[in-house]
C-alpha positions, -999 to +999 in steps of 0.1 A: +216+656+898+249+648+867+268+677+881+289+662+903+325+663+887+316+619+882+312+596+856+278+595+843+265+572+817+235+589+797+210+578+776+183+590+753+156+563+740+133+573+708+107+544+705+086+549+674+069+520+673+052+523+712+053+564+709+080+575+739+116+597+745+131+581+775+162+590+797+182+571+816+211+586+837+237+549+850+209+529+837+178+538+859+152+556+840+152+595+849+125+607+828+099+600+801+076+617+771+048+604+746+050+614+717+035+645+704+002+633+678+016+633+644+049+640+653+065+638+615+102+627+605+133+636+625+163+644+606+157+659+574+185+678+565+206+657+544+237+679+544+231+681+588+258+668+612+267+649+643+282+679+677+290+673+708+303+690+738+281+722+719+265+750+733+228+748+730+217+756+691+184+773+710+205+806+721+217+836+704+245+844+724+279+834+725+270+808+752+306+786+759+310+748+747+299+721+775+330+726+806+330+690+813+344+657+798+328+629+772+342+599+760+318+570+745+287+583+723+271+557+702+242+556+679+216+530+676+192+524+651+171+505+676+150+517+709+171+497+736+151+477+763+158+489+801+177+456+805+200+457+778+211+493+791+219+482+824+235+451+812+259+473+789+263+502+825+276+470+841+298+451+819+269+420+819+261+414+786+267+385+774+290+371+744+281+384+710+292+399+680+285+435+663+305+442+641+328+421+613+353+434+586+357+429+554+330+412+542+345+402+516+375+373+516+399+367+485+404+330+479+442+318+474+448+352+504+454+355+543+430+381+554+434+403+583+401+402+601+388+423+631+353+411+650+340+437+676+312+426+704+313+416+737+330+390+757+356+383+731+392+371+752+387+333+740+369+334+710+377+314+681+370+315+645+365+291+618+356+302+578+332+276+565+322+282+522+293+266+503+302+233+499+310+228+542+348+229+539+364+246+567+391+269+572+399+277+609+414+314+620+445+322+637+440+350+661+461+375+666+453+394+697+416+400+715+400+422+745+367+419+762+351+439+730+374+435+701+393+401+684+421+401+652+420+376+634+443+362+606+419+341+576+442+317+556+414+314+527+422+285+507+429+281+472+402+256+474+379+272+490+343+272+465+333+309+456+303+327+472+285+331+502+309+318+537+298+318+567+326+326+598+314+303+633+327+324+662+328+298+698+332+309+730+335+294+761+308+321+766+283+318+733+288+310+700+276+338+669+278+335+627+287+364+607+280+360+570+308+369+538+316+363+502+348+349+493+358+358+461+381+347+436+403+375+419+405+358+384+363+354+383+359+389+393+383+407+376+372+439+351+375+426+316+379+435+278+343+431+264+324+443+231+315+476+254+344+483+268+357+521+265+383+522+290+397+497+318+425+501+341+440+476+361+459+501+379+485+472+392+520+492+382+540+492+409+557+526+421+557+555+439+547+591+427+540+596+389+539+565+370+521+555+337+490+538+338+486+513+309+445+509+296+439+480+285+408+485+267+402+496+229+410+530+228+449+537+243+429+560+271+469+558+293+470+576+324+488+586+350+492+589+383+486+627+392+509+637+422+546+630+433+529+617+463+510+591+445+512+555+460+507+519+451+490+494+480+485+458+479+446+456+466+424+427+459+430+425+426+464+427+424+477+463+435+456+495+436+464+532+431+456+564+439+448+598+417+455+590+385+439+607+351+440+607+313+461+639+296+439+669+286+419+665+257+417+625+263+385+614+272+347+598+270+318+626+256+289+604+267+269+628+243+234+612+247+246+573+247+246+552+279+268+537+298+288+526+327+311+533+352+325+505+370+356+496+400+369+492+433+375+519+461+389+518+489+378+547+517+390+556+553+393+580+560+364+606+570+370+638+585+340+666+591+363+694+584+354+712+552+389+720+541+398+681+548+370+666+528+390+632+517+373+616+491+369+586+462+359+592+432+362+588+390+352+618+372+349+636+333+351+669+351+323+694+345+304+662+329+302+633+354+310+629+390+305+593+414+327+585+443+323+591+486+313+622+495+319+620+535+303+587+544+277+582+513+279+571+477+269+603+458+262+604+416+264+641+393+252+642+353+257+675+337+243+683+310+250+711+284+231+731+293+240+729+331+210+708+339+225+685+371+211+648+376+218+639+409+216+602+429+229+594+464+235+563+483+231+576+525+250+551+546+222+546+570+188+551+556+153+546+576+128+528+550+096+536+565+078+511+538+096+489+551+097+495+593+138+493+592+174+503+587+195+500+554+234+503+555+252+511+526+288+515+541+317+526+521+341+543+551+349+514+565+384+513+550+376+484+532+374+475+497+346+482+478+325+476+440+307+506+428+287+511+396+269+535+379+244+529+350+228+553+330+201+537+309+191+569+284+170+544+267+144+541+298+159+577+314+173+559+343+204+561+368+215+531+391+237+530+415+258+497+430+273+484+460+291+453+464+267+437+431+234+449+450+210+480+437+214+502+460+196+535+442+177+543+420+170+576+399+152+595+372+169+616+347+151+650+343+128+654+312+149+662+280+182+659+299+198+656+266+235+653+261+268+653+285+281+682+290+313+690+267+348+706+266+376+698+245+402+702+271+384+673+298+402+645+314+393+610+329+404+614+368+403+589+395+404+605+433+414+585+461+423+545+460+409+528+433+416+489+419+405+479+386+381+511+367+361+502+334+334+527+312+317+510+290+293+520+263+263+502+272+245+500+303+248+469+322+220+455+335+215+448+372+226+404+365+255+413+346+267+437+375+262+407+396+281+384+379+312+410+375+306+411+413+308+380+426+327+364+393+298+336+386+299+344+350+287+317+322+310+305+296+317+334+268+339+350+248+339+384+245+364+396+225+393+390+202+421+407+197+434+419+166+416+413+144+438+417+115+464+389+109+497+397+080+509+374+056+537+379+029+569+385+026+564+420+048+549+405+075+562+388+107+565+349+107+543+351+142+517+367+156+501+373+190+459+368+198+446+372+229+417+362+236+388+373+266+366+362+285+348+339+311+358+301+319+374+301+281+407+283+302+396+248+285+391+269+252+407+258+217+409+275+180+408+268+146+410+297+117+386+292+088+384+309+049+348+296+034+344+276+063+370+251+060+402+247+077+423+284+069+463+277+061+472+288+095+487+273+130+474+284+162+490+275+192+475+283+227+508+296+247+490+306+278+456+298+293+432+309+321+402+318+335+399+344+316+423+351+289+437+325+263+474+338+245+481+322+207+500+324+186+492+328+145+516+310+118+500+318+088+508+298+057+518+304+022+482+290+017+466+317+030+436+337+010+436+375+019+403+385+025+379+370+050+385+345+080+363+334+109+382+327+141+365+299+159+368+292+192+353+259+209+352+252+244+339+215+257+302+217+266+294+248+250+285+259+212+313+272+196+315+310+193+333+331+159+348+363+155+351+374+121+393+385+112+404+395+082+435+388+064+464+412+042+492+413+028+512+449+035+537+460+018+554+499+003+535+521-015+537+516-051+550+545-078+521+545-099+506+572-125+502+600-099+530+597-080+543+631-072+570+620-040+577+592-021+598+591+006+606+555+017+626+566+044+645+534+042+679+553+047+699+538+076+722+569+093+711+587+123+710+625+125+713+647+093+706+623+069+695+627+029+665+611+020+663+597-013+624+606-031+616+575-052+589+593-072+595+613-107+610+642-097+637+640-069+622+661-046+649+649-022+643+657+021+666+659+047+662+651+082+675+666+115+705+665+140+681+648+164+663+626+138+674+585+144+668+556+121+652+531+134+627+501+124+598+510+108+561+493+089+588+487+062+623+482+065+637+516+079+618+543+089+623+579+110+622+590+147+626+624+160+621+633+117+618+673+115+624+669+079+616+687+048+626+689+016+639+706-014+621+733-030+596+715-046+594+745-076+553+743-081+554+702-084+534+700-052+512+735-057+473+718-064+456+749-076+419+737-083+431+694-093+424+670-063+454+654-043+459+627-020+486+619+007+491+587+024+515+576+047+524+556+080+533+561+113+536+544+151+533+566+178+525+566+217+502+593+235+518+634+223+521+662+252+507+685+222+502+689+187+524+678+158+527+680+125+529+646+101+532+657+070+524+695+052+533+716+024+545+750+037+553+781+017+588+801+023+570+823+046+566+785+068+528+794+056+507+762+055+494+754+027+482+721+036+490+693+067+482+666+088+488+665+128+481+646+156+468+664+183+474+653+218+440+637+227+450+614+197+428+632+173+441+633+135+439+672+121+432+679+085+441+716+074+438+725+039+441+767+032+435+787-004+455+816-015+427+839+005+434+815+039+400+802+036+404+771+062+393+733+051+396+714+079+383+677+093+395+665+126+390+621+138+381+617+165+392+591+193+359+582+200+325+596+198+288+587+197+261+589+173+224+585+182+219+569+148+250+543+145+265+548+177+302+544+190+329+549+167+366+551+178+400+559+160+427+556+172+462+565+160+486+567+196+487+536+209+519+523+198+514+504+168+514+511+131+491+528+114+484+540+078+469+571+071+455+590+035+443+618+033+421+628+001+411+664-013+385+657-040+376+689-056+352+674-083+328+657-051+341+689-028+356+663+001+385+664+026+385+628+033+407+610+061+413+577+061+429+553+093+435+518+080+416+517+051+385+528+062+371+561+061+371+579+093+355+615+081+345+638+052+337+674+055+326+690+024+339+725+009+334+760+026+313+776-003+337+796-027+365+780-021+399+782-039+430+773-052+455+760-031+492+764-028+520+786-041+549+787-065+574+775-040+573+754-010+587+727+004+567+689+025+578+693+059+572+659+076+578+653+117+576+691+129+560+707+166+533+725+157+520+744+185+531+773+202+547+761+235+585+766+241+582+734+265+582+701+239+602+687+219+606+701+182+605+665+163+578+643+163+582+614+191+572+588+172+580+572+137+567+578+101+572+556+069+568+558+037+555+597+031+538+593-006+521+623-023+497+617-052+483+645-079+448+626-076+418+618-052+421+585-049+388+558-046+380+543-013+393+513-032+431+522-042+427+535-001+416+498+017+442+480-017+475+498-008+466+495+033+453+457+027+470+442-009+433+434-016+425+440-046 
């Protein structure tokens, strides 16, 4: 009997190989039963849980919970023998190691290490890398079942597989680990990168998070309790999201989401559920759910595609257990690759494919909401989203840092020359094993008149400064990057000579915004009609794209007396702008009636998109809107970024001859929309030009556009693509 108010050891052994179930009490077998013929799988409930000390579930009455006391509950994935059970009961288990963490070590750091097993009191440890170099560990504490060490992983340690050797007077043991170089395994800007958060920003609470990708998808920690913590790659951060409307619409594109997560607090209470995830709410979810990795994709029809990776799973074919533990308080690299061509999604843990699933037939585009965002929950260190389905080889390389030499990105791709340009310009080369590279600028296959001086170099990043000479030609160029023992790599560049807009024959208004006074200031008009403007008391004179510019402008012109009443004629609007993310809609340039109704306006939305509206006299709307990033099944991915704190040229053309409303950014066409049927005349006899005003309905945001405007021009004709490119680049 065990009902004697004494401690007893109880063991249940289910031996499927030999078809037997046995019960041991105090290490003695007390009951046994053969497996019934055809007995199937155990535990087919995916949401099952472990309970201890509860009433027998077979009773329907309100039975009380177990009145006794339980201690030390363990589940094991093998059928323990009687001898093993006896040794555990007597405490005579020989020296052995059964758990060691972390499994990933970073060179150049000292790692806290925990060992679990038996008879560990006098254990010592040595790290041996793949070259045979040894790094002794420092024992911090030890007991019979646990030992703690500090492992100084030298900066010279070989990257790759390593071994921890444990020595004790009672025996030896070996544990496999992997040594990573944080610089080599750092996620980098590559040709298909859409978003890249390094999450190294220090500070607690609501902190801005920079995007090192091409779309300026900056984030912010969502809660005042958000922490920045030490991590594998400098620092990690909790709970970050982009502003509403700043997200990626994957549509029917393939893509990859990857990063490093740390999850160490799991509780069975539903109201205390805790997880690490990245999501585009309502469309994509990837992260931990209790003790497993989980993926949800939702299409526009509301159909879900799901994939999960359980922490422990028994493989019937291989007749062995597989483990994929992410909730052990250590950093792990997870990756989701969605291949729309193959109709598959694959889930990777620490560089190895662990689960694969088919997308439902005809799955279509992922769900879309204009108010969506990209958000992380829990603790993340590095997050990257890419526009292609990464292969197993690529994901393994990104995990372990074993990349071949490759130049992945050069930015920016425009070289400025001429009197309005800075004397030197900074460029960044990203890639792998590029620390020995050199660069040269060519035009027509010959060296161009530009000095490229490297200011900093490392494994994955080379910084250089360009000093253009007077003989540098406008137009195409190539930067050629060389590294010893590797083939040259080239990237196309464009040499431009930007300058202020000229007063052309069709110019109606041109504000250069060079006035140096702050506050309420009169703007001179370089056009033919002296349509002067004035700014708000809050406005500030600041450096513009060309000489001066105006921040917090909230400017408006005198009445234009119908000079900007276009009727059924074509017209064009050009200006330069520089801004970061905006909290709501701001009107950059507009003409309004005395009743303050817009006849045309160019606005920036909180998504970073540009919206152009034109109204006829019946208030029929003709609208075009750029997209931060979008996917087209024929053209692929395209982006248009204007809220990245860099100068951008914006041109809008209303062409009544072709019936197209076109939006150009930096000299290139970004959107063109045909006129609605029967679209009428535009403009009233009296109106004003306005620039840099709040365009939303909230009372919570500043009334002035927070960015900078420069060189605003209104013209009476439909400018051609060639003229717009020439005005932007100086190339005619």
